[in-house]
N, C-alpha and C positions, 0 to 999 in steps of 0.2 A: 877490087871486089870481084871482078870477072875472073881474075886469076885464081882467087880462092874458090869460086864456084867450080871452075874447071878442075882444080885439084880435088875437090870433094867428089865430083863426078867420076874422076879417074879412080879414086879410092873405092867408091861404090862399085864400079865396074870390076875391079880386082876382087872385091869381096864376093860379088855375084859368081865370078868364075870359080873362086875357091869353094863356095857353097855347092855349086854344081858338081865339081870334082869330088868333094866329100860325099855328096849324095850318091854318086855313081859307085864309089868305093863301098859305101854302106850297103847298097843294093847287091853288089857282087858278093859281099861278105854274108849277107842274108841267104843268098842262094847256096853258097859254100857250106854254111852252117846247117842248112836244111839237108843237104846231101850227106854231110857227116853224121847227122842224127839218124838218117835212114840207114846208112852204112853200119853205124853202131848197133842199131836195133837188129839188123840182119845178122851181124856177127854175134850178138848176144844170143839170138835165137839158135844159131848154129852151135854155139858153145853149150847151151842148155840141152840141145838134142844129143850132142856128143858126150857130155858129162852130166847126166841127170843126177848122179849121186852127190855131186858138189852142191846142188841147189836144193836137195831134199834132206830131211832128217834121216838118221840111220834106221829109225823105226819104219819109215815109209819105203825104204829101199828094198827092192826085190832081191832075194838071195841069188847068188851066181848060179849058172846052169849046172854046175857039177854037184850041187847039193840035192 
C-alpha cells in the first residue's frame, strides 16, 4: 500500500512539473503573440501610408500630380 502511495505521489509530482513547464511556455507564447500583433499593426499602418490607393476605391483616389 505504501509503495502504491509513493508511486502516486511521484506521478503527481511529475504532473505538477509538466503543468508548470507548460504554463511557462504558454506565458512566453502570449508575450510573443502580443509582440507579433503590435508588429503586424505597425507594418499594416506603414503599408497603408505607403500605398493608400490599394486600400481606397478608385473614386476616392486623388489624381496624380501631373494632372
